N, C-alpha and C positions, 0 to 999 in steps of 0.2 A: 504494500500500500504506500502511495506517495505522500510525503509530508508536504503540507501546504506552505511551509516556510522555505522550501528549496525548489529550484527548477532545474531541468535537464536541458542543456543546449549543446550544440556542436560549434566548433570554430574550424573553418577551412581556409587553407592557403595552397595555391598551386603555381608551380613553374611549369614550363613545357615538358620537363623531364622528371619532375618530382612533385608529388602532392601529399598533403597530410590533412587528416581530419581528426580533431581531438574532441572527445566527449567530456563534458564538464558537468558537475553538480554545483550550482551556485545559490547563494541566498536569493530569495524572491526579491524583486526590485533591482537586481543587478543590471548595470548598463551594458550597452554594446561594447564600449571601450574596455570596461572592466573584464568582460569575458575574453576579449582579445589579449589583454595583459595577463590574465590567469592561464591562458593556453600554453604558455611556454614555447610557442612556435619561434620566437626570436632566438632561442637557443639552437634550434635546428636550421634556421635560415638567418645567418648572421647579418644579412643586408636589411633585415626588417627592423624598423623603428616603430614598435607598437604604440608608442605614445602619440604619434602624429600621422600614421598611415591612414588612407581612406578605407572606410568600412561600410558594409551593407548587411542586410538581412534578407535571405532568400532572393538574391539578385537585385534588390532595390537599395540604392545608395542611401546612407543615413547621413544627413547634414550635420547633426549634433550628436555624435555617438557617446559623448560624455553624459548626455541627458536622457537619451532614449532607453527606456527600460525594456528588458527582454521578457518574452513569454515562454512558458514551458514548451519545449520542442523546437524553438527557433534555431536556425543555422546562421551563424555570423560568418561573413566572408571578408577576407582581407584582400584588398585590391592592390595590384602592382601598378606603378606609375605607367602612363602611356608613353610609348617610345616615339610615336608619330601622332600628329594632330589628325583626328578622324576627318575633319573638314578638308584638310589638305589632300588626304588620300582620295576623297570623293572627287575633288577638283581634278586631280591627276587622272583618275579613271575616266571621268567625263571627257577630258581632253583627248585621251587615247581613242575613245569611241568616236568622237567627232572627226579626228584625223583619219581613222579607218573608213568612216562613211565618205569622207571627202575623196579618199583614194579610190573608192569603188566606182 
């Protein structure tokens, strides 16, 4: 039987070649940032700064992870910084399509 004073959550982080999911039991009312800090994933991935990294819950970015409380069963996701600007990639892709159509 589950105690109402604790919640069970997962914290996930992935690189192209290495992924980890950590199951945690935390006090009810714990925040997204607190779960990330408790995960210990910064010990396995030395590049992670859990105090400032972008976080989300089930694929949805959380703007204030220090304030957002978790619910039982939530999955916290630790996001890697973007390497390229998605807008720039779309512009480049559109330019290639335009050039290909012009050549036809």
